[in-house]
C-alpha positions in Angstrom: 227.2 135.5 51.6 225.1 133.1 53.6 222.7 135.9 54.5 222.2 136.7 50.8 221.2 133.2 49.9 218.7 133.0 52.8 217.1 136.2 51.8 216.7 135.1 48.2 215.1 131.8 49.3 212.6 133.6 51.5 211.6 135.9 48.5 211.0 132.8 46.3 208.7 131.2 48.8 206.7 134.4 49.3 205.9 134.8 45.6 205.0 131.1 45.2 202.5 131.2 48.0 200.8 134.3 46.7 200.3 132.8 43.2 198.4 129.6 44.3 194.6 129.8 43.8 192.6 129.1 47.0 190.8 125.7 47.0 187.2 125.9 45.8 184.9 123.4 47.4 183.1 120.9 45.0 179.5 121.9 44.1 176.9 119.9 46.0 175.4 117.0 44.1 171.5 117.2 43.9 169.6 113.9 43.7 167.2 113.8 40.6 163.5 114.2 41.2 161.7 110.9 41.3 159.7 110.1 38.1 156.0 110.7 38.4 154.0 108.1 36.5 150.4 108.9 35.2 147.7 107.3 37.3 144.6 106.2 35.3 142.2 105.5 38.2 142.2 106.0 41.9 142.0 102.3 42.8 143.1 100.8 46.1 146.6 99.3 46.2 146.8 96.0 44.5 143.6 96.4 42.5 143.6 95.7 38.8 141.1 97.7 36.7 138.8 95.5 34.6 139.0 96.0 30.9 136.2 98.2 29.5 133.6 96.4 27.4 130.7 97.5 25.3 128.6 94.4 26.0 125.5 95.0 28.0 124.0 92.4 30.3 120.6 91.4 29.0 117.7 92.1 31.3 115.8 89.0 32.5 112.4 88.8 30.9 109.3 89.7 33.0 106.9 86.8 32.8 104.0 85.9 35.1 104.0 83.2 37.7 101.7 80.3 36.7 99.0 78.1 38.3 97.3 74.9 37.3 93.5 74.5 37.7 91.1 71.7 37.0 89.5 71.9 33.5 87.2 68.9 33.6 83.6 69.8 33.6 82.7 73.1 35.3 85.6 75.6 35.3 86.3 77.6 38.4 89.9 78.6 37.6 90.8 77.9 41.3 94.5 77.3 41.5 95.6 73.8 42.5 98.1 73.1 45.2 97.8 69.3 44.8 96.0 66.9 42.4 95.3 63.2 42.4 93.2 60.8 40.3 92.7 57.1 39.4 95.2 55.8 36.9 93.4 53.3 34.7 93.4 52.2 31.1 91.2 54.4 28.8 90.4 56.7 31.7 91.3 60.4 31.8 93.8 61.0 34.5 93.7 64.8 34.3 92.7 67.7 32.2 94.4 70.8 33.6 94.5 74.4 32.4 97.3 76.8 33.2 96.8 80.5 33.9 98.8 83.5 35.2 98.8 83.2 39.0 96.3 85.7 40.6 94.6 86.4 37.3 90.8 86.7 37.5 88.1 86.3 34.9 85.5 84.1 33.4 87.4 82.8 30.4 90.8 82.0 29.1 90.6 85.2 27.0 90.1 87.2 30.2 93.0 85.5 32.0 95.6 85.5 29.2 94.4 88.7 27.5 95.2 90.6 30.7 98.6 88.8 31.0 99.6 89.7 27.4 98.8 93.4 28.2 100.6 93.4 31.5 103.8 91.5 30.4 105.1 92.7 27.0 107.8 90.0 27.1 105.1 87.3 26.7 104.8 88.2 23.0 108.1 86.4 22.2 107.5 83.3 24.4 105.3 80.3 23.9 103.6 78.0 26.4 104.5 74.3 26.6 104.5 71.3 29.0 106.8 68.7 30.4 105.5 65.3 31.3 107.8 63.2 33.5 106.9 59.7 34.5 108.8 56.9 36.3 108.1 53.2 35.8 108.0 50.5 38.4 111.4 49.2 37.4 112.9 52.7 38.0 113.2 53.9 34.4 112.4 57.6 34.0 111.2 59.5 31.0 110.8 63.2 30.6 108.8 64.4 27.6 109.0 67.9 26.1 105.5 68.6 24.8 105.3 71.8 22.8 103.1 70.8 19.9 100.8 67.9 18.8 103.8 66.3 17.1 105.3 65.7 20.6 102.2 63.6 21.6 103.4 60.6 19.5 105.9 58.0 20.4 106.5 54.8 22.4 105.3 56.4 25.6 101.7 56.1 24.3 101.9 52.5 25.6 101.5 54.3 29.0 99.9 57.6 28.4 98.0 59.5 25.7 98.5 63.3 25.6 96.1 65.8 24.2 96.8 69.6 23.9 94.2 72.4 23.7 94.3 76.1 22.7 91.5 77.6 24.8 92.7 81.1 24.2 91.5 81.1 20.6 88.2 79.3 21.2 84.7 80.6 21.6 83.8 80.3 25.3 81.1 77.8 26.0 81.4 76.1 22.6 82.8 72.5 22.5 86.0 71.9 20.6 88.5 69.1 20.1 92.2 69.0 20.9 94.7 70.7 18.6 95.6 68.5 15.6 99.0 68.7 13.9 97.4 70.1 10.8 95.9 73.0 12.8 99.0 73.9 14.9 100.4 77.3 13.8 102.7 80.0 15.1 99.6 81.6 16.6 98.5 78.6 18.6 98.6 79.1 22.4 98.6 75.8 24.4 96.7 76.6 27.6 95.6 73.1 28.7 96.6 69.5 28.6 94.9 66.1 29.1 96.5 62.8 30.1 94.7 59.5 29.5 95.8 56.1 30.8 96.8 53.5 28.2 97.5 49.7 28.2 100.5 49.8 30.4 99.4 52.6 32.8 99.6 50.1 35.7 103.4 50.1 35.3 103.7 53.9 35.9 104.7 54.7 39.4 105.1 58.6 39.4 103.9 61.4 37.1 105.1 65.1 37.2 103.5 67.7 35.1 105.2 71.1 34.4 104.3 74.2 32.5 107.1 76.1 30.7 107.7 79.4 28.9 110.1 79.0 26.0 111.7 80.4 22.9 113.9 78.5 20.4 116.9 79.4 22.5 115.6 77.2 25.3 115.6 74.1 23.2 118.5 71.7 22.4 119.2 70.2 18.9 116.6 67.5 19.5 113.9 70.0 20.6 114.1 69.2 24.3 113.5 72.0 26.7 116.7 72.9 28.6 115.4 75.7 30.9 113.7 75.8 34.2 109.9 75.0 34.4 107.6 77.9 35.4 105.4 75.5 37.4 105.5 71.8 38.5 102.7 69.7 40.0 103.0 66.1 41.2 100.1 64.0 40.0 98.9 61.7 42.9 97.6 58.2 42.3 94.3 57.1 43.9 93.7 53.4 44.5 
């Protein structure tokens, strides 16, 4: 009887073992591919690309260098590296012309005609002057002199200023300074004269500059705000 029970138990265990499905190993987990971001430019690490712009940098104008020369009496057009004169009441201190540096010729028409042909940018610029003077008490005045209207003011107690357009004159023929009524858009101021007035003895220093300018180079009061093309100290002789 015991043997029968043992046999029956063994048969049950055998059938149960055969019916169990073998263990299936879990499928391996694959890591996702890293995301690839689009690259706009091949810039070095840490570099930030500048935003694109349609604005173009304006090219600097091509203008000639300038030189002063003595225009009192005989004209030689020799450039001046220095200048001095006596500063006295009712006496001309200077009459200086301005020309393109290195230009050769026998008249202002020769000098400036060649410059206008060689430098197309000159067509949109005008010539003018700055007159700077310092008084014995240290006060300093800088005058922007671009037309005959700028030769009037309180400074005439110290200096008279006269402007000339030699470019439009007949060579060898005498002519006077440019008057306000004769000044036009075509006037070319190529020389300047300073004459001592009643208080000239109070003037300690004078600087004369020549400038190229357009309306963009002037402030609301008409003062020149750019850099002079040429500056010459005016020495004082005893």
